[in-house]
Structures are given as C-alpha cells and as structure tokens.
C-alpha positions in Angstrom: 5.3 -2.4 -18.4 6.0 0.6 -16.2 9.0 2.6 -17.0 11.5 3.4 -14.3 12.0 7.2 -14.2 15.1 8.4 -12.5 15.9 11.9 -11.3 18.8 14.0 -12.4 21.9 13.9 -10.2 21.4 15.8 -7.0 17.7 16.1 -7.6 15.0 14.7 -5.3 11.5 13.9 -6.7 8.4 11.8 -6.2 7.4 9.7 -3.2 9.2 8.3 -0.2 9.2 4.9 -1.8 11.1 6.1 -4.9 13.4 8.4 -3.0 14.3 5.8 -0.3 13.4 2.4 -1.8 13.5 2.9 -5.6 9.9 2.1 -6.2 6.6 4.0 -5.7 5.6 6.8 -8.0 7.8 5.8 -10.9 8.1 2.0 -10.9 5.2 0.3 -9.2 3.6 -2.5 -11.1 2.3 -5.6 -9.6 0.5 -8.9 -9.2 1.0 -12.0 -6.9 1.8 -15.8 -7.0 -0.3 -18.9 -6.1 -1.0 -20.6 -2.8 -4.0 -21.8 -0.9 -5.1 -22.7 2.7 -6.6 -26.0 3.8 -10.2 -26.0 2.8 -9.7 -23.4 0.1 -11.4 -24.0 -3.2 -9.5 -24.8 -6.3 -9.2 -22.1 -9.0 -12.5 -21.7 -10.8 -14.5 -23.2 -8.0 -16.7 -21.4 -5.5 -14.3 -20.1 -2.8 -14.7 -20.9 0.9 -15.6 -17.9 3.1 -12.4 -16.5 4.5 -13.6 -13.1 5.2 -15.5 -14.3 8.3 -12.3 -16.1 9.6 -10.9 -12.7 10.6 -13.4 -12.6 13.4 -12.4 -16.0 14.8 -10.0 -14.5 17.3 -9.5 -17.5 19.6 -6.0 -17.5 21.2 -5.6 -13.7 20.6 -5.2 -11.7 23.9 -7.2 -8.6 23.5 -5.3 -6.9 26.3 -2.1 -7.3 24.3 -3.7 -5.9 21.2 -4.9 -2.9 23.3 -1.4 -2.3 24.6 0.0 -2.5 21.0 -2.6 0.0 19.8 -2.1 2.4 22.7 1.7 2.4 22.2 1.4 2.8 18.4 -0.9 5.8 18.9 1.7 7.3 21.2 4.3 7.2 18.4 1.8 9.0 16.0 1.1 11.7 18.6 4.9 12.2 19.0 5.3 12.6 15.2 2.6 15.2 14.9 3.2 18.9 15.1 0.8 20.4 17.8 0.2 23.6 15.8 -0.4 22.3 12.3 -1.7 18.8 13.1 0.6 17.4 10.4 2.6 14.2 11.2 6.3 13.9 10.3 7.3 11.1 7.9 9.2 9.4 10.8 10.8 9.9 14.2 13.6 8.1 15.9 13.3 5.8 19.0 12.3 8.5 21.5 8.7 9.5 21.7 9.3 11.9 24.7 11.8 14.0 22.8 11.0 13.1 19.2 13.3 14.2 16.4 11.0 14.6 13.5 12.0 14.1 9.9 11.1 17.7 8.7 8.8 16.5 5.9 5.5 14.8 5.4 3.3 13.6 2.5 -0.4 13.3 1.7 -0.3 9.6 2.6 1.3 10.3 6.0 -1.3 13.0 6.7 -4.1 10.6 5.7 -2.7 7.9 7.9 -2.7 10.1 10.9 -6.3 11.1 10.3 -7.6 7.5 10.0 -5.5 6.5 12.9 -7.2 9.2 15.0 -10.6 7.7 14.1 -9.3 4.3 15.2 -7.9 5.7 18.4 -11.4 7.0 19.3 -13.1 3.8 18.3 -10.8 1.8 20.6 -11.3 4.3 23.5 -7.7 5.3 23.4 -8.8 9.0 23.1 -12.1 10.7 23.7 -14.6 11.8 21.1 -13.8 15.4 21.8 -10.0 14.9 21.4 -10.7 13.1 18.1 -12.7 16.1 16.8 -10.1 18.5 18.0 -7.3 16.7 16.3 -9.2 16.2 13.1 -10.3 19.9 13.1 -6.8 21.1 13.5 -5.4 18.9 10.7 -8.2 19.7 8.3 -8.0 23.4 9.0 -4.3 23.3 8.1 -5.1 21.2 5.0 -7.7 23.6 3.7 -5.0 26.3 3.6 -2.2 24.3 2.1 -0.9 25.1 -1.3 -2.2 22.6 -3.9 -2.6 22.2 -7.6 -5.6 24.5 -8.3 -7.2 22.9 -11.3 -7.2 19.3 -9.9 -7.1 19.9 -6.1 -4.2 17.5 -5.7 -1.8 18.0 -2.8 2.0 18.3 -3.5 4.0 15.3 -2.3 6.1 16.9 0.3 5.3 19.5 3.0 7.1 20.7 6.1 5.1 19.3 8.9 5.9 22.2 11.2 4.9 25.0 8.7 2.8 23.4 6.0 5.1 24.9 3.4 5.8 22.9 0.2 9.2 21.3 0.4 11.6 22.6 -2.3 14.9 21.5 -0.6 15.2 18.0 0.8 15.8 18.3 4.6 18.0 15.2 4.7 20.6 16.2 2.1 19.9 19.7 0.8 19.0 18.5 -2.7 16.5 20.6 -4.6 13.0 19.1 -4.9 10.6 19.9 -7.8 7.0 20.1 -6.4 5.2 17.0 -7.6 1.7 15.5 -7.4 1.5 11.7 -6.9 -1.6 9.8 -8.0 -1.1 7.1 -5.4 -0.4 9.4 -2.5 -3.4 11.6 -3.2 -5.4 8.4 -3.4 -4.5 7.5 0.2 -5.2 11.1 1.3 -8.6 11.1 -0.4 -9.4 7.7 1.2 -8.7 9.2 4.7 -11.0 12.1 3.9 -13.7 9.7 3.0 -13.3 7.8 6.3 -13.2 11.0 8.3 -16.3 12.6 6.8 -18.4 9.6 7.7 -16.8 8.8 11.1 -17.0 12.3 12.5 -19.9 14.3 11.1 -18.8 17.5 12.9 -15.8 17.8 10.6 -17.5 16.4 7.5 -17.9 19.9 6.0 -14.1 20.5 6.1 -13.3 17.1 4.8 -15.9 17.3 2.0 -14.6 20.7 0.9 -11.1 19.4 0.5 -12.3 16.2 -1.2 -14.7 18.1 -3.4 -11.8 20.0 -5.1 -9.9 16.8 -6.0 -10.3 15.3 -9.5 -8.4 12.1 -10.3 -9.1 12.7 -13.9 -5.9 14.8 -14.0 -3.9 11.5 -13.9 -6.0 9.5 -16.4 -4.6 8.9 -19.8 -7.4 7.3 -21.8 -4.9 6.4 -24.6 -2.4 4.6 -22.5 -3.3 1.2 -23.9 -4.0 1.5 -27.6 -6.8 -0.8 -28.7 -8.2 -1.2 -25.1 -11.5 0.3 -24.1 -10.0 2.2 -21.2 -6.8 3.9 -20.1 -4.4 4.0 -17.1 -3.3 6.4 -14.4 0.0 8.2 -14.7 2.3 8.0 -11.7 2.0 11.7 -11.2 2.9 15.2 -12.6 4.8 18.4 -12.0 3.3 21.8 -12.4 6.7 23.2 -13.4 9.0 21.4 -15.9 11.6 19.5 -13.8 15.1 18.4 -14.9 13.9 14.9 -15.8 12.1 13.5 -18.8 8.4 14.1 -18.7 5.3 14.3 -21.0 3.6 17.6 -21.3 -0.2 17.6 -21.4 -3.4 18.1 -19.5 -6.0 15.3 -19.2 -8.5 17.6 -17.4 -8.6 20.1 -20.2 -8.6 23.0 -17.8 -5.8 25.1 -16.5 -2.3 25.2 -17.8 -0.5 22.1 -19.0 1.4 19.9 -16.5 4.4 17.6 -16.9 3.5 13.9 -16.5 5.9 11.2 -15.3 6.8 8.7 -18.0 5.1 5.7 -16.3 1.6 4.5 -15.9 0.3 2.2 -13.2 -0.5 -0.8 -15.3 -1.2 -3.7 -12.8 -4.1 -4.3 -10.5 -2.5 -5.9 -7.4 -0.7 -2.8 -6.2 -1.4 0.2 -4.0 -2.6 2.5 -6.9 -5.9 0.7 -7.0 -7.1 2.8 -4.1 -6.9 5.8 -6.4 -8.7 3.7 -9.1 -11.5 2.8 -6.7 -12.0 6.4 -5.5 -11.8 8.0 -9.0 -14.4 5.5 -10.3 -16.7 5.9 -7.3 -16.6 9.7 -7.7 -17.4 9.5 -11.4 -14.0 10.9 -12.4 -12.7 7.7 -14.1 -14.6 5.2 -16.3 -15.4 1.9 -14.5 -13.6 0.0 -17.3 -10.3 1.5 -16.1 -10.3 -1.2 -13.4 -10.1 -3.9 -16.0 -7.5 -2.0 -18.2 -4.9 -2.7 -15.5 -3.3 -6.1 -15.8 -3.6 -9.0 -13.3 -0.4 -10.4 -14.5 1.8 -9.8 -17.5 1.4 -12.0 -20.6 2.8 -15.5 -20.7 4.9 -15.0 -23.9 8.6 -14.9 -24.3 8.4 -11.1 -24.9 7.6 -10.8 -21.2 10.1 -13.5 -20.0 11.9 -10.9 -17.9 9.2 -11.4 -15.2 9.7 -13.7 -12.2 8.0 -16.8 -13.7 5.7 -17.9 -16.5 2.1 -17.2 -15.5 -0.7 -19.6 -16.2 -4.3 -18.8 -16.7 -7.1 -17.9 -19.1 -8.6 -14.8 -20.7 -12.0 -13.5 -19.6 -13.9 -10.4 -20.8 -15.3 -7.7 -18.6 -16.8 -4.4 -19.8 -15.5 -5.1 -23.3 -11.9 -5.7 -22.2 -10.1 -9.0 -22.5 -8.3 -9.7 -19.2 -5.6 -12.3 -18.9 -6.5 -13.9 -15.6 -3.1 -15.4 -15.0 -1.3 -16.3 -11.8 2.0 -17.5 -10.5 2.6 -20.8 -8.8 4.2 -21.1 -5.4 4.0 -24.1 -3.0 1.0 -25.5 -4.6 -0.9 -22.3 -4.8 -1.7 -20.0 -7.7 -1.5 -16.3 -6.7 -1.9 -13.0 -8.6 1.4 -11.4 -7.7 2.2 -7.8 -6.7 5.3 -6.1 -8.2 7.7 -6.9 -5.4 5.9 -9.7 -3.5 5.2 -7.5 -0.5 2.2 -7.3 1.9 1.7 -3.6 1.5 0.9 -3.5 -2.2 -1.5 -6.4 -1.9 -3.3 -5.7 1.3 -3.3 -2.0 2.1 -6.2 -1.2 -0.3 -8.1 -4.0 1.5 -8.0 -1.9 4.7 -10.6 0.4 3.0 -12.5 -1.7 0.5 -13.8 -5.1 1.7 -12.3 -6.7 -1.4 -12.6 -10.3 -0.2 -16.3 -10.2 0.5 -17.2 -8.0 -2.5 -15.1 -10.0 -4.9 -15.2 -13.6 -3.5 -13.8 -15.3 -6.7 -11.0 -12.8 -7.0 -9.6 -11.0 -3.9 -11.5 -13.4 -1.7 -9.1 -16.1 -2.9 -6.0 -14.1 -3.5 -5.7 -12.2 -0.2 -5.7 -15.3 2.1 -3.3 -17.0 -0.3 -1.0 -14.1 -0.2 -0.9 -14.2 3.6 -0.4 -17.9 3.7 2.4 -17.7 1.1 4.2 -15.0 3.1 3.9 -17.1 6.3 5.1 -20.3 4.6 8.0 -18.5 3.0 9.2 -17.1 6.2 8.8 -20.2 8.3 9.2 -23.1 5.8 11.2 -21.9 2.9 13.6 -19.3 4.3 13.3 -20.8 7.8 13.6 -17.3 9.4 11.3 -18.3 12.3 9.3 -15.1 11.6 7.3 -13.7 8.7 5.8 -10.5 7.3 7.7 -8.7 4.5 6.9 -5.2 3.2 8.8 -2.0 2.3 10.1 -0.4 5.5 13.2 0.9 7.2 16.5 -1.0 6.7 17.9 -2.3 10.0 21.3 -0.9 9.0 20.0 2.5 8.2 17.8 4.2 5.6 14.8 2.7 3.9 14.4 -0.4 1.6 12.0 -2.6 -0.1 11.2 -6.0 1.5 9.1 -8.8 0.1 8.9 -12.4 -1.0 10.8 -12.4 -4.3 8.9 -15.5 -5.6 5.6 -13.7 -5.1 6.6 -10.6 -7.1 6.6 -9.9 -10.8 9.9 -8.1 -10.9 12.6 -10.6 -11.9 14.9 -9.2 -9.2 11.9 -8.7 -6.8 12.0 -7.2 -3.4 14.5 -9.1 -1.2 13.6 -10.7 2.2 17.1 -10.5 3.7 19.9 -8.0 4.2 22.0 -9.9 1.7 19.4 -9.2 -1.0 19.1 -12.8 -2.0 17.2 -13.3 -5.3 15.3 -16.3 -6.4 15.2 -17.1 -10.1 13.1 -20.0 -11.2 13.3 -19.1 -14.9 10.5 -18.6 -17.5 9.5 -22.0 -19.0 10.4 -22.2 -22.6 12.1 -18.8 -22.8 14.6 -18.3 -19.9 16.4 -20.9 -17.9 16.4 -20.8 -14.1 19.3 -18.9 -12.6 18.9 -19.5 -8.8 15.9 -21.7 -8.1 16.9 -22.8 -4.6 18.8 -19.9 -2.9 20.3 -19.9 0.5 18.6 -17.2 2.6 20.6 -14.9 4.9 19.6 -12.4 7.6 15.9 -12.1 7.0 14.2 -8.7 7.6 10.6 -8.8 8.9 8.4 -5.8 9.1 5.7 -5.8 11.9 3.2 -3.7 9.9 3.0 -6.5 7.3 1.9 -9.0 10.0 -0.8 -6.6 11.2 -2.1 -6.4 7.6 -2.2 -10.2 7.6 -4.3 -10.3 10.8 -7.5 -10.0 8.8 -6.9 -13.4 7.3 -4.7 -15.3 9.8 -5.4 -13.5 13.1 -3.9 -16.2 15.4 -0.9 -16.9 13.2 -0.2 -13.1 12.8 -0.7 -12.5 16.5 1.7 -15.3 17.5 4.3 -14.0 15.1 4.1 -10.5 16.5 4.3 -11.8 20.1 7.6 -13.5 19.1 8.9 -10.4 17.4 8.3 -8.4 20.6 9.4 -11.1 23.1 12.3 -12.9 21.3 13.6 -10.2 19.0 13.0 -7.2 21.3 11.8 -5.1 18.3 9.4 -3.0 20.5 9.7 0.3 22.2 7.6 3.0 23.9 5.9 3.8 20.6 5.0 0.2 19.6 6.8 -2.1 17.2 10.0 -0.7 15.7 9.8 -0.5 11.9 11.9 -3.6 11.0 14.2 -6.2 12.4 16.8 -8.5 10.9 16.1 -11.8 12.6 19.5 -13.5 12.6 21.7 -10.6 13.6 19.0 -9.1 15.8 19.6 -5.7 14.3 16.6 -3.4 14.8 15.6 -0.3 12.8 14.8 1.7 15.9 12.5 4.2 14.5 8.8 4.8 13.7 7.3 5.6 10.3 4.0 7.3 10.3 2.6 5.4 7.3 3.6 2.0 8.8 2.2 2.9 12.2 -1.0 4.0 10.5 -1.3 0.6 8.8 -0.9 -1.0 12.2 -3.7 1.0 13.6 -5.9 0.6 10.5 -5.6 -3.1 10.7 -6.3 -3.2 14.4 -9.3 -0.9 13.9 -10.8 -3.2 11.3 -10.2 -6.5 13.1 -10.9 -5.4 16.7 -13.0 -2.2 16.1 -15.9 -3.5 14.0 -14.4 -2.7 10.6 -14.1 1.0 11.6 -12.0 2.0 8.5 -14.0 0.0 6.0 -17.5 0.8 7.2 -16.8 4.5 7.1 -15.0 4.5 3.8 -17.6 2.5 1.8 -20.7 4.5 2.7 -22.6 5.9 -0.3 -21.0 5.9 -3.7 -18.2 3.5 -3.0 -20.4 0.5 -2.2 -23.0 1.5 -4.8 -20.4 1.7 -7.6 -17.4 -0.5 -6.6 -19.1 -3.6 -5.3 -20.9 -4.5 -8.5 -17.8 -3.6 -10.5 -15.4 -6.0 -8.8 -17.8 -8.8 -7.7 -18.1 -10.2 -11.2 -14.4 -11.0 -11.6 -12.8 -14.5 -11.3 -9.0 -14.5 -10.8 -6.8 -17.4 -11.8 -5.9 -17.8 -8.1 -6.5 -21.0 -6.1 -5.0 -24.4 -5.5 -2.7 -25.6 -8.2 -3.4 -29.0 -9.8 
C-alpha cells in the first residue's frame, strides 16, 4: 500500500494534486470496480469491440465540438507566457486580462505542447504558428534547470521566468525542489508526441527526452520476492524537512532523497511513466506486472472499499491477482479514488483498449458506463463525469465515484463529501451502503475523456452542462460545477483544458495524440507486453 507522506508545517512540496487535493505524488494507488455495457462479454470471454464505437459519432454536432475546441484553446493561449512559452497552472475567468497562477509544472507544460499539436490538427492554428509555439517552449525547456544525472524536471517553475519555484506564490511557504515520476511521465509523453507530429522541432524534443532516465525512480527491491520493482513517487536533490529515503537507483551522480511511497497499482496515472520507461529500455518490462490490479482479498486488506473477486494469473514470472470490484452488475478494476483521470488519461496516449482487448478493452468502457450510471441513476444528479478538479467553493479538490475507488473514504462526488461504505465481506461490516447524495460536483474534462467510449452520451451530458448549468465561458468549460446549487468554479486549469483538447484530438482528429505517441519503440515494446493480459473485469454473474 502506498504511504501518505505529509510535509512539515508551513512547507510546500510535491505535485498540485498533493498540495491542493491531498493525493498525487505521495498517495496515488488505484484500481476500479465492475460494470458492463449491453453486448459486452462476461469476464473471461472474448470482449466485444468497443474501441471502434468511439468513431460512431451519430448525434454529435461537429460544429459544437469545433466551438468547444476553439474556446478551450483560447484559455490555453491566455495561460501561456508569450516570452517563455510556458503555461500557468491556472487562470481565472477572464481570458482577455488573465491573472496567471505564477507557477507551472512539467505536466502543465506537456499539456500545452500536445494541445498545440491538436490545435493545428483541427485547423484552429496554422502549421507555422504551431511550429513557432513549440519552438519557443522547447527552447525555454532546453535551458531550464533540471536534475543533471537523470534529466528530470523539477516540479514547479515560474511560468514567466522559468526559474525553479522555492517560495509558493499563493501563501509564501518555502518549497523544496522536487522531481515527480508521474509529472515527468506526462512531460516525456508530450515530447514523444511533439517529435513525431512536428519534425522541424524533433531535434529539440529529442535532445530533452534523450537526457531523461526513468530508472532514477525505479526501486527494484520494492516488492521482496517479486521479479520486478516499483517506481518511487519522486525525489529531492537536497534533503527536505520531511521523512525520506536516501539513495540513488541510477548509480551515477550524488545521492537523492526519495519519497516514502511507491506507485503500486496499475489503474492510475503513473502507468504513463511505466510505459515510457519500459519503451525506452530504462525499466524492465516485468515492472508492468509488479504493480497490482487490485489489493488482496484477505482481511489484512479489509480497509479497502470492498472485497475484490478474481483469480491469479502469471505473466513474466509474476503472479498477478486479477481481481475486480462489483458495481451495478459489473466487475471493474478500480482506480484509487474512482475518478476518470486516473483511469483514462493514459489511454489518451496508448490505445490500451485495442492493444489489450481482454484487459483495458473491457475495463475502460465499463469505467465510463459506471460513472454515467452513478451520476444519473444512483446519485440522480442529472449529470455525470467525476475527476479531481477545482472546488466550486474555492481551491482544489478530488472528485470521483467512491464505490469505484479502492480508498475506503474514496474521492467524494458531492460538496458534502458523502462516503459510501459497503463493507468487506467476512471482515468489516457495511457502514453506509446506501447514502443520500448531496450537491454533486461534475467536472467537464472527465466527460471529454469518456467521449472515446460513449461519444453520444458524453456529448449530450456536456451540452446540458453548458446549456442548463451555464458552466461555460469565453475559454470553454469552467473547471467544475455543483449541480444542485449551481455554484461554478469559474477558472481554467491548464492540465484539465489539455485533457479536453487531447480527447477531442483523438476522437475528432484521427487519433492525433495516440498515433504520434506510439510510433517506434512504444508500439514495438508496449503492445506485445499488455496484449496478453486478461483482467477480472466484465459482467458479474
């Protein structure tokens, strides 16, 4: 189990999700629960082809999609410093006089770069503007301070100067420079898209990518008795005022100070770093199977949301418990918090459903269906799509479908932070199996991620969010909205807007993100690795 790693009082560390939501670099673990669509095969059977369904766009108005994409791009332009080419973490409602956050991250920078490629693909900007923007950003990146032995970027930079953040702009707290495995994963993913999508900047992108070695995060001894290890959440290059582990997995350069946690589950955002590290030959392929699909079904693990069911299968010499949760007649491999981001953002880059039809090809459509059925049928919010984002009442928070997350107190779906507790059969009684839901919070980027698998349903949901809830501005969809009170988080976050454009680019731009990411070593190495697996997901009973 991942260990939660808290900073000293008055000390800011790690990623936005830890700083603002209490997750990310120090406490992300995950898998998802079980649910199927009509026509879906039962667990263990040959799955129906759902990957092709994303191209059945009947009832989706392309003009509306184009408008959404154009407006979303406007918000990203407003976030981006014209000199450095670095986007801010967020801006407020105004895109004509944007108030930028004063900080950015490798993930934000990567999101801006892949969004620039999407904007060109959708004819929102010209090919020359795309090259100019990418060249400006990559030129700045080439000169940014980074961890020399590993090539990893620090987690926070001033978007206007490119300087490493050492004092948090929002509260003046000191920040110890930190390197995050997951944030550098998203950054590297963007470089891999850019180098193939725009050959004229490939040299710059490859130079930056070429200095990155994800072996710096890889602890081969993280799971004693298992044939492969796990990734640490990250490291500091100077000892911080928090508990760490001193070491150096690369074996070159000075020691660093690792976070106490490892990323130990598969259905979570760190798998993008896993894919990249394996594809580049920096991590052993068996590492993919060393992460857990779900935690064990014994009473020692009864703190998790529910008792999983499944069987053990062996891949590359590693016994993998192919367990799943059950929800509304579906078996789903859960994520940590039951959110769309952890499950589906890696799928923006790797065509997981088509490459692993008996695993992700079942789990991703079920995850989307489960989120939709929760929002419409269980909680009766009238809307759906739940993922970490802004809080309508201020700040940032985690949002998800609690029943689809492994954490016993999972990510909430409403302002009241209502928790479901169905117990752990034979070990822990149910505490709150049928809760009354309150003011549900939906996050538009989650619905865009779902569009790959339920395009018409996601589109209709987003139309209602814009039309009936008014959660839309000059820069596209606002970050989140509480559906009963109508309270809107009237700001734009660069990562969430980049997920919107990434999803649109794949569904309406001929898989522009995927087809550029997977060229070369990714398809050659990752496709045969993941295609052999069979999840415990499918129809229950």
